C-alpha positions as CSV (number, residue, x, y, z in Angstrom):
1,M,185.0,165.6,57.0
2,S,186.1,167.9,59.8
3,S,188.6,166.5,62.3
4,N,186.6,168.0,65.2
5,P,185.7,165.0,67.4
6,F,182.4,166.6,68.4
7,L,181.4,167.0,64.8
8,I,182.4,163.4,64.1
9,L,180.3,162.1,66.9
10,A,177.4,164.3,65.9
11,A,177.6,162.8,62.4
12,G,177.3,159.3,63.8
13,E,180.8,158.2,62.8
14,A,182.9,156.1,65.2
15,P,186.4,157.4,65.7
16,A,189.1,154.9,65.2
17,F,190.0,154.8,68.9
18,V,186.4,153.9,69.8
19,T,186.4,151.0,67.4
20,E,189.6,149.6,68.9
21,I,188.4,150.1,72.5
22,A,185.2,148.3,71.5
23,Y,187.3,145.4,70.3
24,I,189.3,145.4,73.5
25,I,186.3,145.4,75.8
26,L,184.2,142.9,73.8
27,A,187.1,140.5,73.3
28,G,188.1,140.7,76.9
29,A,184.6,140.1,78.2
30,L,183.9,137.3,75.7
31,V,187.1,135.3,76.0
32,A,187.3,135.7,79.8
33,Y,183.7,134.5,80.1
34,V,184.2,131.5,77.9
35,G,187.4,130.6,79.7
36,F,185.9,131.1,83.1
37,R,182.6,129.4,82.4
38,F,183.7,126.4,80.3
39,L,187.5,126.0,80.9
40,K,187.4,127.0,84.5
41,V,190.4,129.3,84.1
42,R,190.7,132.6,85.9
43,P,189.6,135.8,84.1
44,I,193.3,137.0,84.0
45,V,194.2,134.1,81.7
46,G,191.1,135.0,79.5
47,F,192.3,138.6,79.2
48,L,195.8,137.5,78.2
49,L,194.4,135.2,75.6
50,A,192.0,137.9,74.3
51,G,195.1,140.1,73.8
52,V,196.8,137.4,71.8
53,L,193.7,136.9,69.7
54,I,193.0,140.6,68.7
55,G,196.6,141.7,68.6
56,P,198.6,142.6,65.5
57,N,200.2,139.2,65.4
58,A,196.9,137.3,65.1
59,L,193.6,138.8,63.9
60,G,195.0,142.4,63.9
61,L,191.8,143.9,65.1
62,V,193.7,146.3,67.4
63,T,196.8,148.0,66.0
64,D,197.1,151.3,67.9
65,R,199.4,150.2,70.8
66,A,199.3,153.8,72.2
67,I,195.7,153.5,73.3
68,V,196.2,150.0,74.8
69,D,199.4,151.0,76.6
70,A,197.8,154.1,78.1
71,C,194.9,152.0,79.5
72,A,197.3,149.4,80.7
73,E,199.4,151.9,82.6
74,I,196.3,153.2,84.3
75,G,195.4,149.7,85.2
76,V,198.7,148.9,86.9
77,I,198.5,152.3,88.8
78,L,195.0,151.6,90.1
79,L,195.9,148.0,91.0
80,L,198.8,149.1,93.1
81,F,196.7,151.9,94.6
82,T,194.1,149.4,95.9
83,I,196.8,147.0,97.2
84,G,198.3,150.0,99.1
85,I,194.9,150.9,100.6
86,E,194.5,147.3,101.9
87,F,197.9,147.6,103.6
88,S,199.2,150.3,106.0
89,L,202.4,151.9,106.8
90,D,202.7,149.9,110.0
91,K,202.3,146.6,108.2
92,L,204.8,147.8,105.6
93,A,207.3,148.7,108.3
94,A,206.9,145.2,109.8
95,M,207.9,143.7,106.4
96,K,211.2,145.6,106.1
97,N,213.2,142.4,106.5
98,L,211.3,140.8,103.6
99,I,211.6,143.9,101.4
100,F,215.3,144.8,101.9
101,G,216.7,141.5,103.1
102,G,214.8,138.9,101.1
103,G,214.4,141.2,98.1
104,T,218.1,141.9,97.9
105,V,218.9,138.2,98.0
106,Q,216.3,137.3,95.4
107,V,217.3,140.0,92.8
108,G,221.0,139.6,93.4
109,L,221.1,135.8,93.3
110,T,218.9,135.7,90.2
111,T,221.0,138.2,88.3
112,A,224.2,136.4,89.4
113,I,223.0,132.9,88.3
114,V,221.7,134.1,84.9
115,T,224.9,136.0,84.3
116,G,227.0,133.0,85.2
117,I,225.1,130.6,82.9
118,L,225.2,133.0,79.9
119,M,228.9,133.8,80.3
120,T,229.7,130.1,80.2
121,L,227.9,129.9,76.9
122,G,230.0,132.7,75.5
123,I,227.7,135.6,75.9
124,T,229.3,138.9,76.8
125,W,229.1,139.9,80.5
126,Q,227.2,143.1,79.6
127,A,224.4,141.2,77.8
128,A,224.4,138.5,80.5
129,V,223.9,141.0,83.3
130,F,221.2,142.8,81.3
131,T,219.4,139.5,80.8
132,G,219.8,138.8,84.5
133,F,218.0,142.0,85.3
134,L,215.1,141.0,83.0
135,V,214.7,137.6,84.6
136,A,215.0,138.9,88.2
137,L,211.8,140.9,88.0
138,S,208.3,139.3,88.5
139,S,204.9,140.5,87.5
140,T,203.6,143.0,90.2
141,A,200.2,143.3,88.4
142,I,199.4,139.6,88.0
143,V,200.7,138.4,91.3
144,L,198.9,141.0,93.4
145,K,195.7,140.6,91.4
146,L,195.8,136.8,92.1
147,L,196.6,137.4,95.8
148,A,193.7,139.8,96.1
149,A,191.3,137.4,94.3
150,R,192.4,134.5,96.5
151,A,192.3,136.7,99.7
152,E,195.9,135.8,100.3
153,T,197.5,139.2,100.3
154,E,198.2,138.9,104.1
155,S,199.1,135.2,104.0
156,P,202.7,134.3,104.7
157,H,203.5,133.6,101.0
158,G,201.4,136.7,100.0
159,K,203.6,138.9,102.2
160,I,206.7,137.4,100.8
161,G,205.4,138.1,97.3
162,L,204.5,141.7,98.1
163,G,207.8,142.4,99.9
164,F,209.9,141.0,97.0
165,L,207.8,142.9,94.4
166,I,208.2,146.2,96.3
167,F,212.0,145.7,96.3
168,Q,212.0,144.8,92.6
169,D,210.0,148.0,91.8
170,L,212.6,150.0,93.7
171,M,215.4,148.3,91.8
172,I,213.9,149.4,88.5
173,V,215.4,152.8,89.1
174,P,219.1,151.7,89.3
175,M,218.6,149.0,86.6
176,V,217.3,151.6,84.1
177,L,220.3,153.8,85.0
178,L,222.8,150.9,84.6
179,V,221.6,149.9,81.2
180,P,223.4,152.8,79.4
181,M,226.6,152.0,81.4
182,L,226.4,148.3,80.4
183,A,226.2,149.5,76.7
184,G,229.0,151.9,77.3
185,T,226.9,154.9,76.2
186,G,226.9,157.0,79.4
187,G,226.1,157.2,83.1
188,S,228.3,156.9,86.1
189,A,228.2,155.6,89.7
190,T,227.7,159.2,90.9
191,D,224.7,159.6,88.7
192,I,223.2,156.5,90.1
193,A,223.8,157.5,93.7
194,L,222.3,160.9,93.1
195,A,219.2,159.4,91.4
196,L,218.7,156.9,94.2
197,G,219.1,159.6,96.8
198,K,216.6,161.9,95.1
199,A,214.1,159.0,94.8
200,A,214.4,158.0,98.4
201,G,214.1,161.6,99.6
202,L,210.9,162.2,97.6
203,I,209.3,159.0,98.9
204,V,210.0,160.0,102.5
205,V,208.6,163.5,101.9
206,V,205.5,162.0,100.3
207,L,204.8,159.6,103.1
208,I,205.5,162.1,105.9
209,V,203.5,165.0,104.4
210,A,200.6,162.8,103.2
211,R,200.3,160.9,106.5
212,K,199.7,164.2,108.3
213,L,197.6,165.8,105.6
214,M,195.6,163.1,103.8
215,P,193.3,162.0,106.6
216,K,192.1,165.6,107.0
217,V,191.7,166.0,103.2
218,L,189.6,162.9,102.9
219,E,187.5,164.0,105.9
220,L,186.7,167.2,104.2
221,V,185.9,165.5,100.9
222,A,183.7,162.8,102.6
223,K,181.7,165.6,104.3
224,T,180.3,166.6,100.9
225,C,178.5,163.2,100.8
226,S,179.1,163.3,97.1
227,P,180.2,160.0,95.5
228,E,181.4,161.8,92.4
229,I,183.7,164.2,94.4
230,F,185.0,161.4,96.6
231,L,185.9,159.2,93.6
232,L,187.5,162.0,91.7
233,S,189.5,163.0,94.7
234,L,190.7,159.4,95.1
235,V,191.8,159.3,91.5
236,A,193.6,162.6,91.9
237,I,195.5,161.4,95.0
238,C,196.4,158.2,93.2
239,I,197.6,159.7,89.9
240,G,199.0,162.8,91.5
241,T,201.2,160.9,93.9
242,A,202.4,158.5,91.2
243,Y,203.3,161.5,89.0
244,L,205.3,163.1,91.8
245,T,207.3,160.0,92.5
246,S,207.9,159.5,88.8
247,L,209.7,162.9,88.7
248,A,212.4,161.3,90.9
249,G,212.7,158.3,88.5
250,V,210.6,155.9,90.7
251,S,208.1,153.8,88.8
252,L,204.5,155.0,88.6
253,S,203.2,151.8,90.1
254,L,205.4,152.2,93.2
255,G,204.1,155.8,93.5
256,A,200.5,154.5,93.3
257,F,201.2,151.9,96.0
258,L,202.6,154.7,98.2
259,A,199.4,156.7,97.5
260,G,197.3,153.7,98.6
261,L,199.3,153.4,101.8
262,V,198.6,157.1,102.5
263,V,194.8,156.6,102.0
264,S,195.0,153.5,104.3
265,E,195.8,155.8,107.2
266,S,192.4,157.4,106.9
267,R,189.2,156.1,108.5
268,F,187.7,156.2,105.0
269,S,190.0,153.5,103.6
270,E,187.2,150.9,103.3
271,H,184.9,153.4,101.6
272,A,187.7,154.4,99.2
273,L,188.4,150.8,98.3
274,G,184.8,150.2,97.5
275,E,184.6,153.3,95.2
276,I,187.9,152.7,93.3
277,M,187.5,148.9,92.8
278,P,185.3,149.1,89.6
279,L,187.7,151.4,87.9
280,Q,190.6,149.1,88.9
281,I,188.9,146.0,87.5
282,L,188.2,147.7,84.2
283,F,191.7,149.1,83.5
284,S,193.5,146.1,84.9
285,A,191.8,144.0,82.2
286,A,193.2,146.4,79.7
287,F,196.7,145.8,81.1
288,F,196.5,142.0,80.7
289,I,195.1,142.3,77.2
290,S,198.0,144.6,76.3
291,V,200.5,142.0,77.5
292,G,198.8,139.3,75.4
293,M,199.0,141.5,72.3
294,L,202.8,141.3,72.4
295,L,202.9,137.6,71.7
296,D,203.7,136.5,68.1
297,V,202.0,133.2,67.8
298,R,203.8,132.3,64.6
299,F,207.2,132.8,66.2
300,L,206.1,130.7,69.2
301,V,205.0,127.8,67.0
302,D,208.1,128.0,64.8
303,N,210.5,128.1,67.8
304,I,208.5,126.1,70.3
305,L,211.4,124.0,71.6
306,L,213.6,127.0,72.1
307,V,210.8,128.9,73.9
308,L,210.0,125.8,76.1
309,G,213.7,125.5,77.0
310,A,213.9,129.2,78.0
311,I,210.7,128.8,80.1
312,A,212.2,125.7,81.9
313,V,215.4,127.6,82.7
314,V,213.6,130.6,84.0
315,L,211.3,128.5,86.1
316,V,214.1,126.6,87.7
317,I,216.1,129.7,88.4
318,K,213.2,131.8,89.8
319,I,211.9,128.9,92.0
320,F,215.3,128.3,93.4
321,T,216.3,131.9,94.1
322,T,212.9,133.0,95.5
323,G,212.8,130.0,97.8
324,I,216.4,130.7,99.0
325,A,215.6,134.4,99.5
326,A,212.5,133.7,101.5
327,L,214.4,131.3,103.8
328,A,217.1,133.8,104.2
329,A,214.5,136.3,105.3
330,G,213.4,134.0,108.1
331,Q,210.2,132.6,106.5
332,S,208.9,129.1,106.9
333,V,209.7,126.4,104.4
334,A,206.0,126.1,103.5
335,A,205.7,129.8,102.8
336,A,209.0,129.8,100.8
337,G,207.7,126.9,98.7
338,A,204.4,128.6,98.0
339,S,206.0,132.0,97.1
340,S,208.7,130.4,94.9
341,L,206.0,129.3,92.4
342,L,204.0,132.4,92.9
343,L,206.9,134.6,91.7
344,A,208.2,132.3,89.0
345,Q,207.1,134.5,86.0
346,V,208.9,137.4,84.4
347,G,207.4,140.9,85.1
348,E,205.8,143.6,83.0
349,F,208.5,146.0,83.9
350,S,211.0,143.7,82.2
351,F,209.3,144.9,78.9
352,V,210.2,148.5,79.9
353,L,213.8,147.5,80.7
354,E,214.1,145.4,77.5
355,R,212.9,148.4,75.4
356,A,215.5,150.6,77.1
357,G,218.2,148.0,76.4
358,R,217.2,147.7,72.7
359,E,217.6,151.5,72.3
360,V,221.3,151.2,73.3
361,G,222.1,148.0,71.5
362,L,221.5,145.4,74.3
363,S,219.3,142.3,73.8
364,P,218.2,139.3,75.9
365,G,220.9,136.7,75.8
366,G,222.8,138.8,73.3
367,L,220.6,137.3,70.5
368,D,219.4,140.6,69.0
369,E,215.9,140.4,67.4
370,Q,215.6,136.7,68.0
371,G,216.5,137.2,71.7
372,G,213.7,139.8,72.0
373,Q,211.1,137.5,70.5
374,I,212.2,134.6,72.8
375,F,212.0,136.9,75.8
376,I,208.5,138.1,74.9
377,A,207.2,134.6,74.2
378,T,208.7,133.3,77.4
379,T,207.3,136.1,79.5
380,V,203.7,136.0,78.1
381,V,203.5,132.2,78.4
382,L,204.7,132.3,82.0
383,M,202.2,135.1,82.7
384,V,199.4,132.9,81.3
385,A,200.6,130.0,83.5
386,T,200.9,132.1,86.7
387,P,197.4,131.3,88.1
388,M,198.2,127.6,87.7
389,L,201.7,128.1,89.2
390,A,200.2,130.0,92.1
391,A,197.7,127.2,92.8
392,A,200.5,124.7,92.6
393,G,202.5,126.8,95.0
394,A,199.7,126.9,97.5
395,G,199.4,123.1,97.2
396,L,203.1,122.7,97.7
397,G,203.0,124.8,100.8
398,E,200.3,122.6,102.3
399,K,202.2,119.4,101.4
400,I,205.3,120.8,103.1
401,K,203.2,121.4,106.2
402,K,202.0,117.8,105.9
403,K,198.3,118.8,106.2
404,R,195.6,118.2,103.7
405,A,194.0,121.2,102.0
406,K,190.8,121.0,104.1
407,G,189.7,124.5,105.0
408,S,191.8,127.1,106.7
409,K,195.4,126.2,107.7
410,K,196.3,129.6,109.1
411,K,197.1,130.1,112.7
412,A,194.4,131.8,114.7
413,S,194.1,133.4,118.1
414,A,191.5,135.3,119.9
415,A,193.0,138.5,118.6
416,D,192.8,137.3,115.0
417,V,189.1,136.7,115.2
418,A,188.1,139.7,117.1
419,P,185.9,141.9,114.8
420,E,186.5,145.6,114.4
421,V,182.9,146.2,115.6
422,P,181.3,144.8,118.7
423,Y,180.2,141.2,118.4
424,L,176.4,141.4,118.7
425,S,173.6,138.9,118.6
426,N,169.9,139.4,118.3
427,H,170.6,143.1,117.6
428,V,169.2,145.8,115.5
429,I,171.1,147.2,112.6
430,V,170.3,150.9,111.8
431,A,171.3,151.7,108.2
432,G,171.5,155.5,107.9
433,Y,172.2,158.2,110.5
434,G,170.5,161.3,109.3
435,H,167.9,163.3,111.2
436,A,165.5,160.4,111.4
437,G,168.3,158.0,112.3
438,H,169.4,160.2,115.1
439,Q,166.0,160.2,116.7
440,L,165.6,156.5,116.3
441,V,168.9,155.8,117.9
442,R,168.0,157.9,120.8
443,L,165.0,155.7,121.4
444,L,167.0,152.5,121.0
445,H,169.7,153.8,123.3
446,G,167.3,154.4,126.0
447,S,165.5,151.1,125.6
448,T,168.6,148.9,126.2
449,I,168.0,147.1,122.9
450,P,171.3,146.1,121.4
451,F,172.0,148.0,118.1
452,L,174.7,149.0,115.6
453,I,174.7,152.1,113.4
454,I,176.0,151.9,109.8
455,T,176.7,155.2,108.1
456,L,179.0,156.8,105.5
457,N,178.4,160.3,106.8
458,P,181.6,161.4,108.5
459,P,180.2,164.1,110.9
460,A,177.4,161.8,111.9
461,A,179.8,158.9,112.6
462,N,182.1,161.2,114.5
463,E,179.1,162.4,116.6
464,A,178.0,158.9,117.3
465,E,181.5,157.9,118.4
466,A,181.7,160.9,120.6
467,D,178.5,159.8,122.3
468,G,179.9,156.3,122.8
469,L,177.4,154.8,120.4
470,P,178.3,151.6,118.4
471,V,178.9,152.8,114.9
472,M,180.5,151.4,111.8
473,R,181.6,153.4,108.8
474,G,180.6,151.7,105.6
475,D,178.1,151.3,102.8
476,A,175.1,149.3,104.0
477,S,174.2,148.4,100.4
478,R,177.3,146.2,100.2
479,L,177.1,142.6,101.3
480,H,180.5,142.5,103.1
481,T,179.4,145.6,105.2
482,L,176.2,144.0,106.4
483,Q,178.0,140.7,107.1
484,H,180.6,142.6,109.1
485,A,177.7,144.1,111.1
486,G,176.4,140.6,111.8
487,I,173.3,140.6,109.6
488,E,173.1,136.8,109.9
489,R,172.8,137.1,113.7
490,A,170.7,140.3,113.7
491,K,167.1,140.4,114.7
492,M,166.1,143.5,112.7
493,L,167.5,145.7,109.9
494,L,166.1,149.3,110.1
495,I,166.7,151.3,107.0
496,V,166.2,155.0,107.7
497,D,167.9,156.5,104.6
498,D,166.1,159.3,102.9
499,D,166.9,158.1,99.4
500,P,164.4,155.4,98.1
501,A,166.8,153.9,95.6
502,T,169.5,153.4,98.4
503,T,166.8,152.0,100.7
504,R,165.8,149.4,98.0
505,R,169.5,148.4,97.4
506,I,170.1,147.9,101.1
507,A,166.9,145.9,101.5
508,M,167.8,143.6,98.6
509,V,171.3,142.9,99.9
510,G,170.0,142.5,103.5
511,R,167.3,140.1,102.4
512,S,169.7,138.0,100.4
513,A,172.1,137.8,103.3
514,S,169.5,136.8,105.9
515,P,166.0,135.5,105.1
516,T,165.1,135.6,108.8
517,V,166.0,139.2,109.6
518,R,163.0,141.6,109.9
519,I,163.5,144.6,107.6
520,I,161.6,147.8,108.3
521,T,162.0,151.0,106.3
522,R,160.7,154.5,106.3
523,T,159.8,156.7,103.3
524,R,158.0,159.9,102.6
525,W,156.3,158.6,99.4
526,T,153.6,156.0,99.4
527,S,154.5,155.1,95.8
528,E,157.7,153.6,97.2
529,I,155.9,151.1,99.4
530,E,155.4,148.4,96.8
531,P,158.9,148.5,95.2
532,M,160.4,148.3,98.7
533,M,158.2,145.3,99.6
534,E,159.3,143.6,96.4
535,E,162.9,143.9,97.5
536,G,162.2,142.0,100.7
537,V,161.1,144.7,103.1
538,D,158.6,143.4,105.8
539,R,157.1,146.8,106.7
540,V,157.3,150.2,105.0
541,I,156.3,153.2,107.1
542,A,155.7,156.6,105.6
543,E,155.8,160.2,106.8
544,E,158.3,162.2,108.9
545,L,158.3,161.9,112.7
546,E,155.4,159.5,112.8
547,S,157.5,157.1,110.8
548,V,160.2,157.2,113.4
549,L,157.7,156.5,116.1
550,A,156.1,153.7,114.1
551,V,159.5,152.1,113.4
552,F,160.3,152.1,117.1
553,S,156.9,150.7,118.0
554,A,157.6,147.9,115.5
555,V,160.8,147.2,117.3
556,L,159.1,146.9,120.6
557,H,156.4,144.6,119.2
558,N,159.1,142.3,117.8
559,F,160.8,142.2,121.2
560,Q,157.4,141.1,122.6
561,L,156.8,143.9,125.1
562,P,153.3,144.1,126.4
563,A,150.9,146.1,124.1
564,E,149.8,148.4,126.9
565,E,153.4,149.4,127.6
566,I,154.0,150.1,123.9
567,L,150.9,152.3,123.7
568,A,151.9,154.3,126.8
569,D,155.4,154.9,125.3
570,E,153.8,156.1,122.1
571,Q,151.5,158.5,123.9
572,L,154.4,159.9,125.9
573,I,156.3,160.7,122.8
574,R,153.3,162.2,121.0
575,E,152.5,164.6,123.8
576,G,153.3,168.2,123.0
577,G,153.5,167.7,119.2
578,Y,156.5,165.4,119.3
579,Q,158.3,167.9,121.4
580,A,160.3,165.1,123.0
581,L,161.8,164.3,119.6
582,R,162.3,167.9,118.4
583,A,163.6,169.5,121.5
584,V,167.3,170.4,121.7
585,V,168.3,168.3,124.7
586,D,171.1,166.0,125.8
587,R,171.5,163.6,122.9
588,L,171.9,160.6,125.2
589,Q,169.1,161.4,127.7
590,P,166.7,158.5,127.4
591,I,163.2,159.4,126.3
592,I,161.8,156.1,127.4
593,R,163.3,152.9,128.9
594,C,162.2,149.3,128.4
595,D,162.9,146.5,130.7
596,L,163.6,143.6,128.3
597,D,162.8,140.1,129.3
598,P,165.3,137.6,128.0
599,D,162.5,136.0,126.0
600,C,162.2,139.3,124.0
601,L,165.6,138.7,122.4
602,D,164.9,135.1,121.5
603,T,161.8,135.6,119.3
604,R,161.5,136.8,115.7
605,L,158.7,137.4,113.3
606,V,159.6,135.6,110.1
607,R,157.6,136.0,106.9
608,I,156.9,133.0,104.6
609,R,157.9,134.1,101.1
610,E,157.0,132.8,97.6
611,G,159.4,130.1,96.6
612,A,160.7,129.3,100.2
613,P,160.8,125.6,101.2
614,A,158.4,126.4,104.1
615,A,155.7,127.6,101.7
616,G,153.1,124.9,101.1
617,K,154.2,122.8,104.0
618,R,152.1,121.9,107.0
619,I,153.2,122.9,110.5
620,D,154.1,119.3,111.4
621,E,156.2,118.9,108.2
622,L,158.6,121.7,109.2
623,E,162.0,120.7,110.5
624,L,163.0,123.7,112.6
625,G,165.5,122.2,114.9
626,T,165.4,124.0,118.2
627,L,163.2,126.8,116.9
628,K,159.7,126.8,118.4
629,I,156.5,128.2,116.8
630,R,154.8,130.6,119.3
631,A,152.1,132.0,117.0
632,L,151.1,132.5,113.3
633,R,149.7,135.8,111.9
634,R,147.7,135.6,108.7
635,G,145.5,138.3,107.1
636,G,145.6,140.5,110.2
637,K,144.6,137.6,112.5
638,T,146.9,135.9,115.0
639,L,146.7,132.2,115.8
640,G,148.2,131.6,119.2
641,E,148.5,127.9,118.7
642,P,148.3,127.0,115.0
643,G,147.2,123.5,114.3
644,A,149.7,120.9,113.2
645,E,147.9,120.3,109.9
646,L,147.7,124.0,109.0
647,E,149.4,124.6,105.6
648,L,151.7,127.7,105.4
649,I,151.2,130.1,102.6
650,P,153.2,133.1,101.3
651,G,152.5,136.1,103.4
652,D,152.2,134.2,106.7
653,D,154.2,135.6,109.6
654,L,155.6,133.0,112.0
655,L,156.5,134.1,115.5
656,L,159.5,131.8,116.3
657,A,161.5,131.4,119.4
658,G,165.2,130.4,119.6
659,D,168.7,131.8,120.0
660,S,170.4,133.6,117.2
661,D,172.5,130.5,116.2
662,A,169.3,128.5,115.8
663,F,167.9,131.1,113.5
664,Q,171.1,131.1,111.5
665,R,171.0,127.3,111.2
666,E,167.5,127.3,109.8
667,T,167.8,130.1,107.2
668,A,167.4,127.6,104.3
669,V,163.8,126.8,105.3
670,F,162.8,130.4,104.8
671,R,165.0,131.4,101.9
672,S,163.0,132.2,98.8
673,M,164.3,130.5,95.7
674,A,163.4,133.7,93.9
675,S,165.8,135.7,96.1
676,P,169.3,136.8,94.9
677,L,170.7,133.5,96.0
678,P,169.8,131.2,93.1
679,P,171.0,127.5,93.2
680,P,174.3,127.0,91.4
681,S,173.8,126.3,87.7
682,G,175.2,123.0,86.5
683,R,176.8,122.1,89.8
684,R,176.0,119.7,92.6
685,K,173.4,121.2,94.8
686,V,173.6,120.9,98.6
687,D,170.4,119.4,100.1
688,T,169.3,122.1,102.5
689,S,166.7,119.9,104.2
690,R,169.3,117.3,105.3
691,T,170.6,117.5,108.9
692,I,174.5,117.4,109.1
693,I,176.3,116.0,112.1
694,L,179.9,115.6,113.0
695,E,181.2,112.3,114.4
696,T,184.7,112.2,115.7
697,D,186.9,110.4,118.2
698,V,189.3,113.3,118.5
699,D,189.3,115.2,121.8
700,D,188.9,118.9,121.1
701,P,187.9,121.6,123.7
702,H,185.6,123.3,121.2
703,L,183.3,120.4,120.5
704,D,180.8,121.8,122.9
705,M,179.9,124.3,120.1
706,V,179.1,121.5,117.7
707,Q,175.5,120.6,117.1
708,P,173.3,119.1,114.3
709,V,172.9,121.7,111.6
710,R,171.2,122.2,108.3
711,P,173.0,123.8,105.3
712,S,172.2,127.5,104.9
713,A,172.3,127.5,101.1
714,T,172.5,125.1,98.1
715,G,176.1,126.2,97.6
716,C,178.6,128.7,99.1
717,Q,176.3,131.4,100.6
718,E,178.5,134.4,99.8
719,C,179.4,133.2,96.3
720,L,175.8,132.8,95.4
721,A,174.9,136.2,96.8
722,M,177.5,137.7,94.4
723,G,176.3,135.6,91.5
724,H,179.4,133.3,91.5
725,D,179.6,129.5,91.5
726,D,183.4,129.1,91.1
727,W,184.1,127.4,94.4
728,V,186.2,124.2,94.6
729,H,184.9,122.4,97.7
730,L,182.2,123.3,100.3
731,R,182.4,123.3,104.1
732,I,179.6,123.7,106.7
733,C,179.9,125.5,110.0
734,M,178.9,123.0,112.7
735,T,177.7,125.8,115.0
736,C,175.2,127.6,112.7
737,G,175.1,125.7,109.4
738,H,176.7,128.4,107.2
739,V,177.9,126.9,103.9
740,G,181.1,128.4,102.6
741,C,183.8,127.6,100.1
742,C,187.2,126.1,101.0
743,D,190.6,127.8,101.0
744,D,191.4,126.5,97.5
745,S,188.4,128.6,96.2
746,P,188.8,132.2,95.2
747,G,186.5,133.5,98.0
748,K,187.7,131.3,101.0
749,H,184.3,132.1,102.6
750,A,184.5,129.2,105.1
751,S,187.6,130.7,106.7
752,A,186.0,134.2,106.4
753,H,183.0,133.0,108.3
754,F,185.2,131.7,111.1
755,H,187.0,135.0,111.4
756,A,183.7,136.9,111.4
757,T,181.9,134.8,113.9
758,G,184.5,132.8,115.9
759,H,182.6,129.6,115.2
760,P,185.5,127.2,115.6
761,I,184.6,123.9,113.8
762,M,183.6,123.2,110.2
763,R,182.9,119.9,108.4
764,S,183.4,119.0,104.7
765,I,180.1,118.4,102.9
766,E,181.8,117.0,99.8
767,P,180.4,113.6,98.7
768,G,182.1,110.8,100.7
769,E,183.9,113.2,103.1
770,T,182.9,113.4,106.8
771,W,186.1,115.0,108.3
772,G,186.0,118.1,110.4
773,W,188.5,120.9,111.1
774,C,189.0,123.0,114.2
775,F,190.2,126.5,113.1
776,I,191.5,127.4,116.5
777,D,193.4,124.3,117.4
778,E,194.3,123.5,113.8
779,Q,193.5,119.9,113.9
780,E,191.5,117.5,111.9
781,L,188.5,115.9,113.6
């Protein structure tokens, strides 16, 4: 058979590399799922165990290390790239004391202690120093992945971890150069100095040039509005920068981190992060699987006591040296305690260093082949244990602070909670800013109705900013974007995107995020009306400019303006063949102006949907808190005062009055159980019909924002929207009823809700717990 790969594929044969990749992906997915679902361990541990299972030392399903190593290398590069995007050069500059001060102490002290211990045991100083280098490094990939998953990258111990890891990556260059000198096979102090100078110079050039050039490049690429070109450009920036830095001997991962920092300087950093994340997740899994494949289970079993002893020694040394280094860098005792366990493992770059030492006759502990096997077993076991060590570290930090792990323990100020976009309530979110979006925003701007634009189109966003309009760059089909835009407080979501598929995605996410928001879309094709309605759209309007006018009319109706005023405004716009919309005039010149009564902002038309708790209930059975029913619309007829015994059915529209917080509190009554927020499977379900109150004797200035609330969901609202149920404990916001997960949970959505809304007080809704917590004053209530 020909070796031509295209002929092989055409003949239906599976090339060997496809078979091994299939084993890697299937084993990774299966073992990670079983571990996550039944053993409650993090996917990282599942990937490591999958590698052990399919590796050459167990089932032997994968034997081609070259394929796995290549995928693993890309995984580390992409992981560091995403971490860099989430940071910025300014934040990095603020961490210089951690990087160069604390990092120097951590690496130097660890190397010195390991060297001293081994020399007292009769090991040569060369092998002892070499072993100290191996132990001094921690796992950049695993630690940063855990910090990102736990939303702790910018926490005090997260910054310590990042700072120390950056310094360790920098130290790989001199360590690799020192290895031949330790073995007496070459190298000199001058060679090391020249290599370090070349590396530092190249890094400076990359940062300076890229900081000036990269924002302009991304602006040009984003203007194509092509996700394929944008993603390919991001990967080119990432891999290209990593390659350039590798020419100076700097690790590829550090180069990728620098590339991410460069992208973080652009206004498109959030967009870039969303596009690159799926690739990062895929290849990072390959990295963890590759590490697991290194472990020889037979050797581990036969030498279990020796390996456990090595693990204990490494843990004690790493915990001690990391804690001392963090304190020396001016960090708190709590942060030092948390970071000491977070960085207690041995890193992936130690494998690279160990291989370099093996080539020149150096081995861990001077034990030759046995030393190499002990080193690999110790490293892999510690990597598997890292999620547990990190969790223990977080708990240790909380105990040191003498505060129970009850929600957020981070200091907060008004500056911390100020959102990047204007805080709006009872506003209109406009998703899309093309031609139709421009015209609609002109109408909204003149009407004085509060609104916010969401768009990914750079020229359109620039134009809106130049006009002083509220605009947010982001993908409206992503949950975090809509939440950042205040979807839970919004009165309406207007989707004016020209792509029906995009419109449906935005509608689905918007409906899952807020069952009370009114969603109106436009489309040119009547065939799209039903699919959009099935995704939760309340009204679909077709046809070009008429659709724009109809959307705006729907807005005015929902803001309860008099019908005769709405008709007069429509007639004004229609005069002259929509000339008012088509004419080239001042973009901000109001076409019409509405005088809004305060009552207009405090009413919403909310549809009763199939599966919602309100469906099938009588009016007098509804518990709506401070919301008042003004009218009911059914089958085209409006009942101004529906009777108390009238039973609600799917399709009814209730005209409700109340402030935005009241609507947010009562979302559970209108949330369809068939929506993308299913109840958690196999877990305790929160009773959304129960009213929660907070009773406390503590005097807190923010108690005036506490009121009786009902849970917004049967579990953590954000976790359920993403299809997760991996929270640890649940908390409820005592201002709006939002249910979020605690800070011990991966998502930390209770804290995220506080930072997004400023609602200061939450309460535990775990069985038997009634305590509250004030985020701002950091005190238990």
